[in-house]
N, C-alpha and C positions, 0 to 999 in steps of 0.2 A: 517487506513493505509495511508501512505503518498506517493504521486506520484509526480515526476518531469516531466513536459511536456516541451520539447525543440522544439519549432516550430515557424518559422518566419512568417507564414501566419496568420495574426491576426484573421481572421474569423474562421479558423480551431482551433487555440489555444483557442479562447473564447468558441467555441462549446465544445471542450474537457474539459475545466475547468468546465463549467456549468454541463455537463453530468456527469462527475466523482464526482463532489461535490454533485450532487443529489443522487448519489449512496453511499454517506457517506465517500468518500475519502477526505483527506486534499490534496490540489493541489497547487503547485508552478509552475509558467510559466517563461521560459526564451525565449527571442526572437532571440537569436543568440548563436553560439557555445561557444564563450568565456564566457558569463555569465552562460551558461548551465554547462560547465566544472567546473567553480568556485563553483556553487551551489552544484553540485554532489560530489565535493571534500570536501566541508566544512559542508554540512548538511547530515543528515541521511534520506535516502529514502528506501521505500520498493520495488519500481520499477521505471523505467525511460522509458518514451515514447520519442524517439529521432528521429527527421527527419534527413535524409542524407544531403539534400541541405540546408545549413545554411550560413548566413553571418558570417564573422570572421573565425571560425574554422568549417569545415564541420563535419557532424555527425560521419563519419568513424574515423576521427582523435580524436574526443571527446571520442568515445568508446575505441579506442586503448590507449589513455592517461589514462583513468580510469583503464583499465586492467593492464597497466604498473605500476600503483600505487597500484595494488592489491586491488582495489575496485570492489567487485563482485556483486554489486546491479544488479538484473535482468534488462535487456535492451530489449525493443521491438522497433525495428528499422522501421521507415516508409520509404519505398522505392518508386521509380518511377514506374508507370504502365509498366508492361512487362519488368522491369529492372532486367533481370536474373543475369547480372554481378553485379549489386548493391546488390542483395540478397545474392549471393555467397560471395562477399567481406564483407558484413555485418556479416555473420556468421563466416567467417574466422578471422575477426577482434576481435570477442568476444561477439557479440550480441547473445542473447538467442533465439530470434524469430524475424520475420519480417512480415510486412503487407504492401501490395501495395496500393498506392493511385490510384483512390478514394476507400475508404474502408467503410465497413458497421460498424456503431458504435457498435451494439450488438456483432459483431465478435471481434472488438477491446477490448471490455469489457471482453469477455470470454477469450481472449488471456492473458489479464492482470491477471485475476483471476487464470488462469493456471500457470502463472509465479510465482504468490504469493504462490501457493500450492507447486510448484516445489522447491522453495527456502528453504522450511523447511524440517524437518526430515520426518514426516509423511505427507500424502497428502490427507486428507479427504475432500470431497466436502461440507460436513456438519460437523461443529465443535460441539463436545459434552463435557459436564462436569457434571457428575451425571445425573440429569433429565432435565438439561438445554441444549437446542440445538440452534445453530445459523447457519442459511443458508445465507452465504454472497451473493449468487447469487440473492436470492429473498428479501434480506434485512429483514428477519423475525427472531424472537426469540420465542421459545416455552419452557415452563416449565411444565413438567408432561403432555406433549401433548397439552397443551392449549397455544394459542398465547398470548404473553405479548407485549404490546405496549411500544416500546422504542423510544426515539428521535434518530435522525441520529447520533449525537455525542455519546450518550450512547451506541448505537450499535457498533460504531467504537472502543470505549474504550474496550468494552467486547470482540469484535472480536480479537483485538490485544493481550489482555491478554490470551484468549483461544488458540490462535496460539502459545503462549509460555507457555502453561499449565505446571505447576510444577516449573517454574522459578520464582525467585523474580525479579520483574520489577520495576525500580525506577520511581518516578513521572517525573523527567526530560526526561527519556526515553519515557514514554507514551506521554508526551507533544511533543517530537520531531516527533513521528510517527502518531499522531492523529490530531495535529493542524498544520497549515501551517506557512510559514516563516513570514507572516505579523503579526502573533499574538505576542503581546508584553506585555501580562499580566503575572501574577505570576503562579506558579504551583499549587496554591490552587484550581484552577479550576478543577484539576484532582480529588481532594477530593470530590468536589461537585458532580461530575458525578459518582464516585464510590459509594457515599452515596445513590444516586438515584437508582443505580443498586441493591444495597442491599435491599433497600426498596421495589423494585418491584419483586426481584427474591429470596430474602432471604439472611440473613447475611453470610451464609456459602459459598455462591458462590464465593465471592472475599475475601481473607484473607488479613489482614494487617500484615506485617512483620516489627516489630519495628526497625527503623533505616535503613530499606532497601527499602520498597515500598509495592507493592501488589503482590498477587499470586493467580491464579486460581488453586486449588488443583487438582492433578490427581486422579481420582476415578478409582480404579482397580475393574474389574469385577471378582467375586469369580469364582474359577476354578470348 
């Protein structure tokens, strides 16, 4: 899953990037509101962490501009400590949630995961496809109850496909949501990771749809 962090304090931005990347997210960082608005408009993100106090365009104006453009990416707004007016305005402007500085990183991570669940149709905390389970919170994968070791990127590809179970997802779409803006290679890297998933979890876990992309089939439980 791909996250945009718009934060002008370099120390906080670097800490967020390192922490989120360690959790398997692809992360882009913008240091001002102007760049943040451009990235959020031009690129596909699964969630945005947006500070209010930014050079160029502040976070409230960035949020409003995105909603005016009908871009509904979930936004977690970072507000000032005890800033009740900031929190109220953030929600009224279109933010989905807020967190006051200074914040606890585990809480921020939990808020992001809640936003990702909320943005889909169903909202399971553990994703399942047949006998395969992925727990995004613990970054673990199990097949038939046994843990399977996946790389961070393999797990991210699988998580994205499982969140869209039943849909055909193209390689460029996977690339947009699992790799960051700095990646400049081809989409064959997706094939490499899907092949690794099939080798570790079984060929039926991820289907190839000729001319379309990949799909995690929806497994119906017998009535």
